C-alpha positions, 0 to 999 in steps of 0.5 A: 289627386292632384297630377303634382301629387304623383310619384313622377312628378315628386322631388327626388329622395334616396333611401328608406324615405324613398321607399315609404314616400313613393307608396305611402297608402301601401305602407299604411295599410300594412302598418295597420294590419301589422298593428292590429294583429300584435293588438289581437295578440296582446289582448288575451281573453278580449280577442273573442270580444274583438272578434264579435264586434269587428269580424264578419258574421252574418249575425253581426252584419244582418241580425245586429246591424253591424255593417262596419264589420264588412270592412273591419274583418279585412284588418284582423288576422288569426293572433296565433298563426303569424303565417296568416298575416305574413302572406297577405303582407308580403303579396300586398308589398309586392304589388301594392306599391306598383298599382298604387304608383300607377293609380295614385294613393287615393284611388288605391286606397278606395280600391282596397277598401272597395274590395275588402267590402265586395270580398266580404259580402260575397263571403256572408252571402255563401255563408248565409246558407250554411247556417253555421254561424261562421266568422271571417277575418283576413285581407286575402279578399282585398289583396287578391284583387290587387293582385289580379288588378296587377296581373291584368296590367302585367300578365307576363310579369315573373314571379317565383312560385314557392320561391323556386319556379319562375312563372308568369303572373296570369298563369300563378293566379290562374292556379291558385284561383282555379284551386280555390274554385275547386275546393269551393265545389269540393265542399270545403268549409266555408270559414277557410274564405276561399269565396272571399279570394274568388269575390276580390278577384271578381272585384279587381277584375271589374274595377279594371273593365269598368274603371271603377277609379274614384277620380274617374267617377267625378265624386270629387266633384259631387260636393260642389254640384250639390252646392251649386244645385241648391244655389240655384233652388234659392235663385229668383228672377227680379226685374230691374229697377225701372229709369223713366229718364233713361233712354230705352235699350235692346238687348245686346246679343251674344258675341257682339257689341252694338246700341240702338239708342234713338238717334244712334246709328247702329254699329257693326257688331264686334266678334268677342276675342277668341280665347284659347280653351283651358282645360280644368285640373280634373279634366286634364287629370282624368285624361292624364290617367288614360294617357299614362295607362296607354303608354304603359300598355302600347308604349310612348309611340302610340300617343296621337298628337291631342294625347301629346299636346295633353301630356305636355301641358300636364308637364308645363303645369308641374313645372309651373307648381314646382316653380320651375326648379329642375327636378 
């Protein structure tokens, strides 16, 4: 994602349009889940077939190679229990918007999908030992990852537990995960997906600790890197055509300009002009992410001179991109 696509570089808007424009990925994920939920409700007898192909199970993934179930299970919910999808989407809406604004829509989507796959895989690993042939559906593993990520950034934000008791985020998350761990130890049936919750929490912690952002991993540069590598494989060294009538010249040393033609005095080397370094867009974006995270943690006063200069450079490019119009 380019720096100009971020929320603080967008033009101002009002009402519902602004609500959805600032969190398009979160809105889209919730919309897909709700649409699938209603399709499940309308499916009638076809729900069993839908779950056979898209709900996660050891038989489907391992025995039949339906690896897509690791992801698609996170977009299915119990069509007979509206609270199953309601609580997942409420929590995703509460914390997903801020995490999307913080990391950018693309990194947020990749984080959410990665958490869905990872949490489902954790559940499958445990269910494989039960030999009961369970199926898992629900977005709770991925949502838990987003909640944990939010808590790692804002541990002292308050929420209303049971819509009544104000508690800080870290306490609420600790209670939630502690109960899940206790239920797992007590042998709660694995179909209740407590393992997916714990797997999602682990993914959220890993994402924050090791900075698994898509843009940070440099994946965007992979296609161009592969093209360059492929081009280098096909390059050949070709000798230039020989001109017997041209006087011999020596190779000009790097950074200077001089000649050694016969009968011509060598000129004093001329240093190459110094050009101010230009930071590539992708590097500026990565550094800007780090600077914004530092501001969120420690405040603007914690930035050093280099970081302030990079922030000003990003602002200058944004103004140039927007045509210099005040926003």
